[in-house]
C-alpha positions in Angstrom: 28.8 -109.5 84.9 29.9 -105.9 84.5 32.2 -105.3 81.5 34.8 -103.8 83.9 35.3 -107.3 85.3 36.4 -108.6 81.9 40.2 -108.9 81.7 40.3 -106.9 78.5 38.1 -104.1 79.9 40.4 -103.8 82.9 43.4 -103.4 80.6 41.4 -100.8 78.5 40.6 -98.8 81.6 44.3 -98.8 82.5 45.2 -97.5 79.0 42.4 -94.9 79.2 43.6 -93.7 82.6 47.2 -93.4 81.4 46.2 -91.7 78.1 44.2 -89.1 80.0 47.2 -88.4 82.2 49.4 -88.0 79.2 46.9 -85.8 77.3 46.4 -83.6 80.3 50.2 -82.9 80.5 49.9 -81.7 76.9 46.8 -79.7 77.5 44.9 -81.7 74.9 41.2 -82.5 75.5 40.9 -86.1 76.6 37.6 -86.6 74.6 39.4 -85.7 71.4 41.5 -88.8 71.4 40.6 -92.3 70.4 41.6 -95.1 72.8 41.2 -98.7 71.7 42.5 -102.1 72.7 43.0 -105.3 70.6 44.7 -108.6 71.0 48.3 -108.6 69.9 48.7 -109.7 66.3 51.7 -111.8 67.2 51.7 -113.5 70.7 55.5 -112.9 71.0 54.8 -109.2 71.6 52.2 -109.7 74.4 48.6 -110.4 75.1 47.0 -107.1 74.4 48.0 -104.1 72.3 47.0 -100.5 71.7 47.6 -98.3 68.6 46.9 -95.1 70.6 50.1 -93.4 69.3 49.3 -94.2 65.7 45.7 -93.2 65.8 46.2 -89.9 67.6 49.5 -88.7 66.1 47.7 -85.7 64.4 46.1 -84.3 67.5 49.3 -84.8 69.5 51.5 -83.6 66.6 54.3 -86.1 67.2 56.1 -89.2 66.0 54.1 -92.3 66.9 57.1 -94.0 68.4 58.0 -91.0 70.5 54.3 -90.7 71.7 54.3 -94.4 72.6 57.5 -94.2 74.6 56.2 -91.1 76.5 53.0 -92.9 77.3 55.0 -96.0 78.3 56.8 -93.9 81.0 53.5 -92.9 82.5 52.2 -96.5 82.4 55.3 -97.9 84.1 55.0 -95.2 86.9 51.5 -96.4 87.9 51.1 -98.6 90.9 48.8 -101.1 89.4 51.1 -101.6 86.4 53.3 -104.0 88.3 50.3 -105.9 89.6 48.6 -106.4 86.2 51.5 -106.8 83.8 54.8 -108.7 83.7 56.0 -106.2 81.1 54.8 -103.4 78.8 56.8 -102.8 75.6 56.8 -100.5 72.5 57.3 -101.9 69.0 57.5 -99.9 65.8 55.8 -98.0 64.3 54.2 -97.2 67.7 52.3 -100.1 69.2 52.2 -100.5 73.0 52.0 -104.2 74.0 50.9 -105.7 77.3 51.9 -109.0 78.8 49.6 -110.0 81.6 51.1 -111.1 84.9 50.2 -114.8 85.5 49.2 -114.1 89.1 46.7 -111.4 88.0 45.1 -113.8 85.5 45.0 -116.6 88.0 43.3 -114.4 90.6 40.8 -113.4 87.9 40.0 -117.0 87.0 39.7 -118.0 90.7 37.1 -115.2 91.2 35.0 -116.0 88.2 35.6 -119.3 86.3 36.4 -121.4 89.3 33.3 -120.1 91.2 31.1 -120.4 88.2 30.3 -116.7 88.5 30.4 -116.0 84.8 28.1 -113.2 83.9 25.8 -112.9 87.0 26.2 -109.2 87.4 25.4 -108.0 83.9 24.0 -104.5 84.5 21.3 -104.4 81.9 19.1 -107.4 81.3 16.7 -107.5 78.4 13.6 -109.5 77.3 14.5 -110.7 73.8 12.5 -112.4 71.2 14.7 -114.5 68.9 12.9 -115.9 65.9 14.8 -118.4 63.8 14.3 -121.3 61.3 10.6 -120.4 60.7 10.7 -122.6 57.6 7.5 -122.9 55.6 5.6 -126.0 56.8 5.0 -127.1 53.2 7.8 -129.6 53.4 10.6 -131.0 55.6 13.4 -128.9 56.9 16.4 -128.6 54.6 20.0 -127.9 55.4 19.7 -124.1 55.4 17.1 -124.5 58.1 19.5 -126.8 59.9 22.1 -124.0 59.8 19.6 -121.4 61.1 18.7 -123.8 63.9 22.3 -124.3 64.9 23.1 -120.6 64.7 19.9 -119.4 66.4 20.1 -121.9 69.3 23.7 -121.0 70.0 23.0 -117.3 69.9 20.1 -117.8 72.3 22.4 -119.6 74.7 25.0 -116.9 74.5 22.5 -114.2 75.2 21.0 -116.2 78.1 24.4 -116.6 79.6 24.7 -112.8 79.8 21.5 -112.8 81.8 19.0 -111.9 79.2 15.5 -113.5 79.1 15.5 -115.0 75.6 12.4 -116.6 74.0 13.1 -118.9 71.1 10.3 -118.6 68.6 9.4 -120.4 65.3 6.9 -118.6 63.1 4.6 -121.1 61.3 3.4 -119.8 57.9 0.2 -121.8 57.9 -1.9 -119.5 55.8 -2.2 -118.4 52.2 -1.9 -119.6 48.7 1.2 -121.9 49.3 -0.7 -123.7 52.0 -3.7 -124.2 49.6 -1.4 -125.5 46.9 0.0 -128.0 49.4 -3.6 -129.2 50.0 -4.1 -129.6 46.3 -0.9 -131.7 46.0 -2.1 -134.0 48.8 -5.5 -134.3 47.2 -4.2 -135.3 43.8 -1.6 -137.7 45.3 -4.5 -139.3 47.3 -6.5 -139.7 44.0 -3.3 -141.3 42.5 -3.3 -143.9 45.2 -6.9 -144.6 44.4 -5.9 -145.3 40.8 -6.0 -142.0 39.0 -3.3 -141.1 36.5 -1.6 -137.8 37.6 0.0 -135.5 35.1 2.1 -132.3 35.8 1.3 -128.9 34.5 4.5 -127.3 33.2 3.2 -123.7 33.2 0.0 -121.9 34.1 -2.5 -122.4 31.3 -5.4 -120.4 32.9 -7.3 -123.4 34.3 -8.8 -123.0 37.8 -7.7 -125.3 40.7 -11.1 -127.1 40.5 -10.5 -127.8 36.8 -7.0 -129.1 37.4 -8.2 -131.3 40.3 -11.0 -132.7 38.2 -8.5 -133.4 35.4 -5.9 -134.9 37.8 -3.3 -132.3 36.9 -0.9 -131.1 39.5 -0.5 -127.3 39.2 2.9 -126.0 38.0 3.6 -124.1 41.2 2.5 -126.9 43.6 4.6 -129.4 45.4 5.9 -132.6 43.9 8.2 -134.1 46.5 8.0 -137.7 47.7 7.1 -136.4 51.2 3.6 -135.6 49.8 3.1 -139.4 49.4 4.2 -139.8 53.0 1.4 -137.5 54.1 -1.1 -139.4 52.0 0.1 -142.7 53.4 -0.4 -141.5 56.9 -3.9 -140.3 56.1 -4.8 -143.7 54.5 -3.9 -145.4 57.8 -6.7 -143.7 59.6 -10.1 -145.2 58.7 -12.0 -142.0 59.8 -9.8 -139.9 57.6 -10.4 -142.2 54.6 -14.2 -142.1 55.1 -14.2 -138.3 55.2 -11.8 -137.7 52.3 -13.4 -140.2 50.0 -17.0 -139.0 50.7 -15.9 -135.4 49.8 -14.2 -136.7 46.7 -17.5 -138.4 45.5 -19.4 -135.2 45.9 -16.5 -133.2 44.4 -16.4 -130.7 47.4 -12.9 -129.7 46.4 -12.7 -126.4 48.2 -13.6 -127.9 51.5 -11.4 -130.9 50.9 -8.3 -128.8 49.9 -8.8 -126.7 53.1 -9.0 -129.8 55.2 -6.0 -131.5 53.6 -3.9 -128.4 53.7 -4.3 -128.3 57.5 -3.6 -132.0 57.9 -0.5 -131.6 55.7 0.7 -128.7 57.7 0.2 -130.6 60.9 2.1 -133.6 59.5 5.0 -131.5 58.2 5.2 -129.4 61.4 5.4 -132.5 63.6 8.2 -133.8 61.3 10.0 -130.5 61.6 9.7 -130.5 65.4 11.1 -134.0 65.5 14.1 -133.1 63.3 14.8 -130.0 65.5 14.7 -132.1 68.7 17.0 -134.7 67.1 19.3 -131.8 66.5 19.0 -130.6 70.1 17.1 -127.5 69.3 14.0 -126.6 71.4 11.6 -123.7 70.9 9.6 -121.9 73.5 6.8 -121.1 71.1 5.5 -122.1 67.7 3.5 -119.1 66.6 0.8 -119.7 63.9 0.2 -117.1 61.2 -3.3 -118.4 60.8 -4.0 -117.3 64.4 -3.3 -113.7 63.5 -5.8 -113.8 60.6 -8.5 -115.5 62.7 -8.0 -113.0 65.5 -8.3 -110.1 63.1 -4.8 -108.8 64.0 -3.7 -108.6 60.4 -6.2 -105.9 59.4 -5.8 -104.2 62.8 -2.2 -103.6 62.0 -3.3 -101.7 58.8 -5.3 -99.4 61.0 -2.3 -98.8 63.2 -0.2 -97.9 60.1 -2.9 -95.6 58.7 -3.0 -93.7 62.0 0.8 -93.2 61.6 0.2 -91.8 58.1 2.3 -94.6 56.6 -0.4 -95.8 54.2 -1.8 -94.4 51.0 -4.3 -95.7 48.4 -3.4 -96.3 44.8 -5.6 -98.2 42.3 -7.8 -99.4 45.1 -4.7 -100.9 46.8 -3.4 -100.0 50.3 0.3 -99.2 50.0 2.9 -98.8 52.8 5.3 -95.9 52.4 8.4 -98.1 52.7 10.6 -95.8 50.6 10.5 -93.5 53.7 12.7 -96.1 55.4 15.2 -96.9 52.7 13.2 -99.4 50.6 13.5 -99.2 46.8 9.8 -98.8 46.3 6.6 -98.6 48.3 4.9 -101.9 49.1 1.3 -103.1 48.7 -0.2 -104.4 51.9 -3.8 -104.9 50.8 -4.7 -105.9 47.3 -7.4 -104.3 45.2 -9.8 -107.1 46.1 -9.3 -106.5 49.9 -7.0 -109.4 50.6 -3.9 -108.7 52.8 -0.5 -109.4 51.4 2.1 -111.5 53.2 3.9 -108.3 54.2 0.9 -107.1 56.2 0.6 -110.4 58.0 4.3 -110.2 58.8 3.8 -106.6 60.1 0.9 -107.9 62.3 3.2 -110.7 63.6 5.9 -108.2 64.6 3.2 -105.9 66.1 2.2 -108.8 68.2 5.9 -109.2 69.4 6.0 -105.5 70.3 2.7 -105.9 72.3 4.3 -108.8 74.2 6.8 -106.3 75.6 10.1 -107.4 74.1 13.0 -105.0 74.6 14.7 -106.4 71.6 13.5 -108.4 68.6 16.0 -110.6 66.7 15.1 -112.4 63.4 17.2 -114.9 61.5 15.9 -115.2 58.0 16.8 -117.2 54.9 19.1 -116.2 52.0 16.3 -114.8 49.8 14.9 -112.3 52.3 17.6 -109.6 52.3 15.5 -107.1 50.4 12.7 -107.6 52.9 14.5 -106.0 55.8 14.0 -102.3 55.0 10.2 -102.6 54.6 9.7 -104.5 57.8 12.1 -102.3 59.7 10.2 -99.3 58.4 6.9 -100.8 59.6 8.4 -101.4 63.0 9.5 -97.7 63.2 6.0 -96.6 62.1 4.7 -98.6 65.1 7.1 -96.5 67.3 9.5 -99.4 67.9 13.1 -98.1 68.0 15.1 -99.0 64.9 18.1 -100.1 66.9 16.0 -102.7 68.8 15.1 -104.7 65.7 17.8 -106.7 64.1 17.7 -109.2 61.1 20.5 -111.7 60.5 20.5 -113.3 57.1 21.4 -117.0 57.2 23.0 -117.7 53.8 23.0 -120.7 51.6 24.7 -124.0 52.5 26.7 -125.9 49.8 26.9 -129.6 50.6 30.2 -131.0 49.3 30.9 -134.6 48.6 34.3 -135.6 47.1 34.8 -131.9 46.6 31.7 -131.4 44.4 28.5 -129.5 45.2 25.3 -131.4 45.6 22.3 -129.5 44.0 18.9 -129.0 45.6 15.4 -127.8 44.7 12.7 -127.8 47.3 9.6 -127.6 45.0 10.7 -130.6 42.9 11.5 -132.5 46.0 15.2 -132.9 45.0 16.8 -131.3 48.1 18.8 -132.3 51.1 16.6 -132.7 54.1 17.8 -132.0 57.6 16.8 -135.5 58.7 18.8 -137.0 55.8 21.9 -135.1 57.1 21.3 -136.3 60.6 20.9 -139.9 59.4 24.1 -139.6 57.2 26.2 -138.3 60.1 24.9 -141.0 62.5 25.6 -140.9 66.2 27.7 -137.7 65.9 25.1 -135.8 63.9 24.2 -133.3 66.6 27.8 -132.4 67.6 29.3 -132.4 64.1 26.4 -130.9 62.3 25.9 -128.0 64.8 29.6 -127.2 64.9 30.1 -127.2 61.1 27.0 -124.9 60.7 28.4 -122.4 63.2 32.0 -122.2 61.9 31.3 -119.1 59.8 29.2 -115.9 60.2 25.6 -116.6 59.2 25.8 -113.9 56.5 28.4 -115.8 54.5 27.7 -118.9 52.4 28.9 -122.1 54.0 30.6 -125.1 52.4 29.7 -128.2 54.4 32.3 -130.9 53.7 30.4 -134.2 54.2 33.6 -136.2 53.9 35.3 -134.2 56.7 32.2 -134.4 58.8 32.2 -138.2 58.6 35.9 -138.4 59.5 36.3 -139.6 63.1 39.9 -138.6 63.6 41.2 -135.3 65.0 41.2 -134.0 61.4 37.5 -133.4 62.1 37.6 -130.1 64.0 34.8 -131.2 66.3 36.6 -134.3 67.4 39.8 -132.3 67.9 38.0 -130.2 70.5 36.4 -133.2 72.1 39.6 -135.2 72.2 41.2 -132.3 74.1 38.5 -132.3 76.7 38.6 -136.1 77.0 42.4 -136.1 77.3 42.1 -133.8 80.3 39.5 -136.1 81.8 41.9 -139.1 81.3 44.7 -137.1 83.0 42.6 -136.6 86.1 41.5 -140.3 86.1 45.2 -141.3 86.2 46.6 -138.7 88.7 43.5 -137.7 90.7 41.3 -134.6 90.7 43.5 -132.6 93.1 44.7 -129.2 92.0 45.7 -126.0 93.8 43.9 -122.6 93.7 46.8 -121.1 95.6 49.6 -119.1 93.9 53.0 -120.8 94.0 55.8 -118.3 93.7 58.2 -121.1 92.8 56.2 -122.4 89.9 58.1 -121.8 86.6 55.9 -120.0 84.0 57.1 -121.3 80.6 55.7 -119.9 77.4 53.4 -122.9 76.9 52.0 -122.6 80.4 51.5 -118.8 80.1 49.8 -119.2 76.7 47.2 -121.8 77.8 46.4 -119.7 81.0 45.8 -116.6 78.9 43.6 -118.4 76.4 41.5 -119.7 79.2 41.2 -116.2 80.6 39.9 -115.0 77.2 36.9 -117.3 77.7 34.7 -114.6 79.3 35.7 -112.0 76.7 35.0 -114.3 73.8 31.5 -115.2 75.2 30.7 -111.6 75.9 31.9 -110.4 72.4 30.1 -113.2 70.6 26.8 -112.4 72.3 27.0 -108.7 72.0 27.9 -108.9 68.3 25.4 -111.7 67.6 28.2 -113.9 66.3 28.4 -117.4 67.8 30.9 -118.5 65.2 33.5 -116.6 67.2 33.3 -119.4 69.8 34.3 -122.1 67.3 37.4 -120.0 66.4 38.2 -119.4 70.1 38.0 -123.1 70.9 40.4 -124.1 68.1 43.0 -121.7 69.5 42.4 -122.7 73.1 42.8 -126.4 72.3 45.9 -125.8 70.1 47.4 -123.9 73.0 46.6 -126.8 75.4 48.0 -129.4 72.9 51.3 -127.5 72.8 51.3 -127.2 76.5 50.7 -130.9 77.2 53.1 -131.9 74.4 56.0 -130.6 76.5 57.5 -133.2 78.8 57.9 -130.8 81.7 54.1 -130.4 81.8 53.3 -134.1 82.3 51.6 -134.4 85.7 52.5 -138.0 86.3 56.2 -137.2 86.0 56.1 -134.1 88.2 56.8 -133.5 91.9 53.8 -132.9 94.0 53.9 -129.1 94.1 54.4 -128.8 90.3 51.7 -131.4 89.7 49.1 -129.3 91.7 49.9 -126.2 89.6 49.8 -128.1 86.3 46.5 -129.7 87.4 45.1 -126.3 87.9 45.9 -125.3 84.3 44.3 -128.5 83.1 41.2 -127.9 85.2 40.6 -124.4 84.0 41.2 -125.4 80.4 38.7 -128.3 80.8 36.1 -125.9 82.2 36.5 -123.4 79.4 36.2 -126.1 76.7 33.2 -127.7 78.4 31.3 -124.4 78.8 32.1 -123.2 75.3 30.9 -126.5 73.7 27.8 -126.5 75.9 26.9 -123.0 74.6 27.1 -124.3 71.0 24.9 -127.3 71.9 27.8 -129.7 71.6 28.8 -132.5 74.1 32.0 -132.6 75.9 32.7 -136.4 76.4 34.8 -137.6 79.3 36.1 -140.5 77.3 36.9 -141.1 73.6 38.4 -144.1 72.0 41.5 -142.4 70.7 42.5 -140.8 74.0 45.1 -142.6 76.1 47.9 -141.6 78.5 
């Protein structure tokens, strides 16, 4: 869909054309002026507004109110003014307000929403890699991962709606010391099931992993959660696994056994993560293994690439990336003095792999503790000749679970944390709809308070049910009076304020989707839905808008308003991964 087809863009073009006419009469260069459009801050003034007179008073050298009135004269003289607007007004200190003509909006909706021709003609289509969640497979997904899953999946849907080819990707960190420590935890918990008495190291005392394993001591930095026992229990159920593990224990081949158990634990945890994601309605196109990069030699190849770009220097036998050249606070080691690559180099190799796969844009959604990582990775991307503007990182901030108004604490390493699957179980049948909505209500880069009590509330106090009730109410209306509605304009139909407001909020559907996708902000859709459904509630709360009590001609026009509202609600909810039920227990006519 070309932006000129958006209602807002058509109004903006009208303003630009009028402003150019006005500036030409004053012999002022058109490109020296700023022309913007916004939604009216108060609906009583109109649908759209421009502050042109206020923003350009210096270059025009006039009083903003006088400038606005002069521009208004030009606007009113234009032929398409009467077609597009029912009125254009000026309000102090110099705003120009536009009220759209209902017929113009209706023709617009008939051309796009009613034909399901939403964004088919977007001029530029991109191939986009969207990486999100990417939680370490050293344990179950927690609620921050659930938030990233909701946000990322909704963003992917929005971008796809604009015509982009979006690949949803999950990066599996299945390599390195944390994975090895996971294997150690599984091994010691296995020994515990065999009768060993396990103790916990409080801080590093210099003992090697072999010594700790032999002494039945779980390392301080290893994993202690109950989910480790779940992994061990699953292994014990397979006789072949038992024979292999216990034979290696007898011969004390700890290195081989830790390597083997770490892979098994990763497989177990990753399968659990995939199930949680599917239960939440989130599907990925690709789960990309970090281990595969190391085994293919791509990690060290990326170092060679950076060296050729003169982005690497040697210091104390270490290979260091010049990340300060790209805004980082210090240069970063990518290869240790013993020749082992750091995690950063593996991440650079992973993003080099994305570049090689031909993506026009690379979008990453990271957790709350990764903000400082952006500059160094962005710098590496630029060193690899990937345009800075084509790589974007969104930080998904912390989630605070609230119960009875109090925060519930969490700690992943100690196993005391809220798992995604626990939240799904707690919310029950409505988990997918309620959970996904609540996680998208704010920008990802702001902390989120998740009110468990409100999420469990099945009345329209729960914002999700409020939206679903509105959709179900419209469905119940059509079940009672039939599905007939009129696409034709009726000159005799009276456009009350409630009718005009719901029509305009429906017409904003395309703009809201477009803006949410372009700004990478799916939370805008939750806000839009609340306003749309409030407008519909006011509309249908008025007696004159009851279909069953109206004459046939009025009923057909009212049914049209109900139908376009229903479509806008359904499409918006669908983009967020939320269902739009036809029936709900509360709804009755």
